[in-house]
Z-matrix of the N, CA and C atoms (Angstrom, degrees):
N
C 1 1.461
C 2 1.495 1 108.02
N 3 1.389 2 124.21 1 -39.97
C 4 1.440 3 121.59 2 178.73
C 5 1.498 4 112.26 3 -61.88
N 6 1.290 5 117.38 4 -35.80
C 7 1.411 6 121.13 5 179.39
C 8 1.604 7 109.83 6 -65.80
N 9 1.342 8 112.81 7 -41.40
C 10 1.405 9 116.05 8 -177.75
C 11 1.546 10 113.09 9 -61.36
N 12 1.455 11 114.73 10 -37.20
C 13 1.499 12 119.99 11 -177.14
C 14 1.441 13 109.44 12 -84.43
N 15 1.342 14 125.83 13 -23.75
C 16 1.473 15 125.10 14 -175.09
C 17 1.534 16 115.91 15 -104.14
N 18 1.265 17 120.65 16 -26.76
C 19 1.445 18 127.16 17 -169.74
C 20 1.594 19 107.35 18 -62.91
N 21 1.193 20 111.97 19 121.78
C 22 1.589 21 114.48 20 175.33
C 23 1.391 22 117.52 21 -96.11
N 24 1.333 23 120.09 22 30.01
C 25 1.469 24 121.95 23 175.15
C 26 1.617 25 106.90 24 -80.07
N 27 1.305 26 112.88 25 159.52
C 28 1.397 27 114.41 26 176.69
C 29 1.490 28 121.17 27 -59.76
N 30 1.330 29 107.20 28 -34.88
C 31 1.633 30 112.61 29 175.55
C 32 1.508 31 109.65 30 -63.92
N 33 1.279 32 118.27 31 -46.30
C 34 1.488 33 117.92 32 -178.32
C 35 1.538 34 113.12 33 -71.11
N 36 1.265 35 117.54 34 -34.92
C 37 1.398 36 120.40 35 172.27
C 38 1.582 37 116.15 36 -55.47
N 39 1.441 38 105.83 37 -46.77
C 40 1.466 39 116.21 38 175.69
C 41 1.540 40 110.36 39 -63.84
N 42 1.349 41 118.40 40 -49.10
C 43 1.397 42 114.07 41 175.43
C 44 1.499 43 123.96 42 -55.32
N 45 1.328 44 111.10 43 -37.41
C 46 1.506 45 119.96 44 174.46
C 47 1.509 46 110.68 45 -61.63
N 48 1.346 47 120.33 46 -45.87
C 49 1.388 48 126.73 47 177.06
C 50 1.580 49 115.15 48 -63.29
N 51 1.208 50 114.17 49 -38.91
C 52 1.467 51 122.39 50 176.47
C 53 1.645 52 106.84 51 -66.77
N 54 1.244 53 114.57 52 -46.96
C 55 1.519 54 117.57 53 177.93
C 56 1.477 55 113.60 54 -58.56
N 57 1.440 56 112.19 55 -43.33
C 58 1.478 57 119.27 56 176.31
C 59 1.560 58 112.06 57 -57.12
N 60 1.358 59 108.38 58 -46.56
C 61 1.549 60 117.57 59 -176.13
C 62 1.598 61 108.84 60 -62.58
N 63 1.323 62 117.75 61 -40.19
C 64 1.405 63 124.40 62 -174.38
C 65 1.576 64 106.25 63 -68.44
N 66 1.319 65 117.77 64 -47.45
C 67 1.429 66 115.41 65 178.13
C 68 1.507 67 110.91 66 -71.66
N 69 1.314 68 122.82 67 -26.95
C 70 1.409 69 113.51 68 171.34
C 71 1.484 70 119.06 69 -66.56
N 72 1.343 71 111.25 70 -41.46
C 73 1.505 72 114.93 71 176.38
C 74 1.439 73 117.75 72 -62.74
N 75 1.531 74 114.72 73 -34.67
C 76 1.421 75 113.52 74 168.22
C 77 1.471 76 116.65 75 -65.42
N 78 1.240 77 120.20 76 -35.98
C 79 1.398 78 120.99 77 -179.39
C 80 1.576 79 110.15 78 -73.17
N 81 1.264 80 119.61 79 -35.15
C 82 1.501 81 128.45 80 170.89
C 83 1.548 82 113.52 81 -58.44
N 84 1.315 83 114.63 82 -36.01
C 85 1.369 84 119.82 83 -175.46
C 86 1.625 85 109.53 84 -105.48
N 87 1.230 86 120.22 85 22.83
C 88 1.342 87 125.95 86 -176.83
C 89 1.625 88 114.11 87 -63.80
N 90 1.289 89 109.26 88 -28.36
C 91 1.499 90 119.88 89 175.16
C 92 1.441 91 112.94 90 -65.83
N 93 1.298 92 117.09 91 -38.03
C 94 1.546 93 126.27 92 176.36
C 95 1.561 94 109.35 93 -69.43
N 96 1.329 95 113.69 94 -35.99
C 97 1.513 96 117.03 95 -170.98
C 98 1.459 97 110.74 96 -81.71
N 99 1.386 98 116.71 97 -30.34
C 100 1.407 99 123.92 98 -178.49
C 101 1.441 100 112.81 99 -93.92
N 102 1.382 101 110.45 100 -45.96
C 103 1.591 102 114.02 101 179.13
C 104 1.549 103 111.14 102 92.69
N 105 1.326 104 119.00 103 4.03
C 106 1.448 105 120.44 104 -172.17
C 107 1.542 106 113.24 105 -85.15
N 108 1.216 107 119.16 106 -45.68
C 109 1.427 108 132.01 107 -170.40
C 110 1.546 109 110.75 108 -130.59
N 111 1.369 110 113.39 109 172.65
C 112 1.487 111 116.94 110 177.94
C 113 1.526 112 106.84 111 -126.93
N 114 1.158 113 116.66 112 151.48
C 115 1.482 114 126.20 113 178.60
C 116 1.626 115 109.08 114 -126.80
N 117 1.271 116 113.49 115 128.79
C 118 1.451 117 117.77 116 178.11
C 119 1.370 118 113.34 117 -54.82
N 120 1.394 119 120.10 118 123.48
C 121 1.426 120 122.01 119 -179.96
C 122 1.499 121 114.42 120 -55.21
N 123 1.407 122 115.54 121 -28.28
C 124 1.497 123 112.23 122 173.18
C 125 1.426 124 121.59 123 -70.32
N 126 1.299 125 114.90 124 -7.12
C 127 1.516 126 130.68 125 -175.57
C 128 1.504 127 108.43 126 -90.52
N 129 1.321 128 115.72 127 -29.27
C 130 1.447 129 125.69 128 -174.36
C 131 1.571 130 113.14 129 -50.33
N 132 1.203 131 118.91 130 -60.15
C 133 1.535 132 125.44 131 179.71
C 134 1.635 133 109.82 132 -57.70
N 135 1.355 134 119.33 133 -37.88
C 136 1.488 135 122.14 134 174.53
C 137 1.563 136 109.63 135 -63.45
N 138 1.350 137 117.54 136 -44.57
C 139 1.412 138 125.54 137 -179.12
C 140 1.574 139 105.79 138 -54.64
N 141 1.328 140 117.82 139 -56.16
C 142 1.408 141 128.64 140 -172.64
C 143 1.599 142 104.39 141 -60.84
N 144 1.214 143 126.51 142 -41.89
C 145 1.535 144 128.01 143 177.61
C 146 1.450 145 108.07 144 -67.73
N 147 1.278 146 121.55 145 -42.85
C 148 1.384 147 121.41 146 -173.69
C 149 1.591 148 111.12 147 -73.41
N 150 1.242 149 114.34 148 -40.38
C 151 1.458 150 117.69 149 171.56
C 152 1.603 151 113.41 150 -57.05
N 153 1.414 152 114.32 151 -45.99
C 154 1.451 153 120.24 152 -178.51
C 155 1.577 154 106.59 153 -65.34
N 156 1.278 155 115.63 154 -37.43
C 157 1.539 156 115.42 155 -179.12
C 158 1.621 157 111.15 156 -72.58
N 159 1.309 158 117.84 157 -23.55
C 160 1.433 159 123.26 158 176.68
C 161 1.555 160 107.04 159 -78.83
N 162 1.285 161 121.29 160 -40.85
C 163 1.428 162 125.93 161 -167.51
C 164 1.500 163 105.36 162 -78.03
N 165 1.268 164 120.25 163 -31.73
C 166 1.531 165 118.46 164 -174.07
C 167 1.546 166 113.90 165 -61.27
N 168 1.254 167 119.80 166 -47.13
C 169 1.543 168 121.93 167 176.46
C 170 1.567 169 112.86 168 -68.01
N 171 1.368 170 112.61 169 -35.88
C 172 1.470 171 114.84 170 172.59
C 173 1.416 172 116.08 171 -58.67
N 174 1.334 173 115.84 172 -45.12
C 175 1.523 174 122.12 173 -176.67
C 176 1.477 175 100.91 174 -69.04
N 177 1.219 176 131.43 175 -42.86
C 178 1.386 177 134.85 176 173.95
C 179 1.583 178 112.89 177 -45.19
N 180 1.307 179 110.10 178 -53.97
C 181 1.476 180 125.87 179 -176.38
C 182 1.596 181 105.96 180 -63.85
N 183 1.392 182 114.01 181 -44.42
C 184 1.393 183 113.61 182 -177.54
C 185 1.590 184 115.26 183 -66.65
N 186 1.357 185 105.34 184 -28.93
C 187 1.541 186 111.19 185 -174.32
C 188 1.591 187 104.50 186 -78.94
N 189 1.236 188 128.48 187 -13.05
C 190 1.388 189 133.33 188 179.32
C 191 1.515 190 114.26 189 71.37
N 192 1.245 191 118.09 190 20.67
C 193 1.421 192 124.66 191 176.43
C 194 1.439 193 112.45 192 -74.77
N 195 1.243 194 122.21 193 127.57
C 196 1.431 195 124.23 194 176.11
C 197 1.477 196 113.59 195 -115.60
N 198 1.271 197 120.47 196 153.42
C 199 1.459 198 119.61 197 176.87
C 200 1.502 199 107.53 198 -125.46
């Protein structure tokens, strides 16, 4: 897990970005998964972007990498 969060190779950066996007899409589509409320389809890409922007520094902090 530490290697996944700290490696700076192109493959690991791509894997982290894909994981962030998958989590963002799941959160943006939570209304379809649960069936409780509705989210405007125009807001879904914004939600994915916000989730990815929040996850990036969290993943960096979990990796323990300091600059």
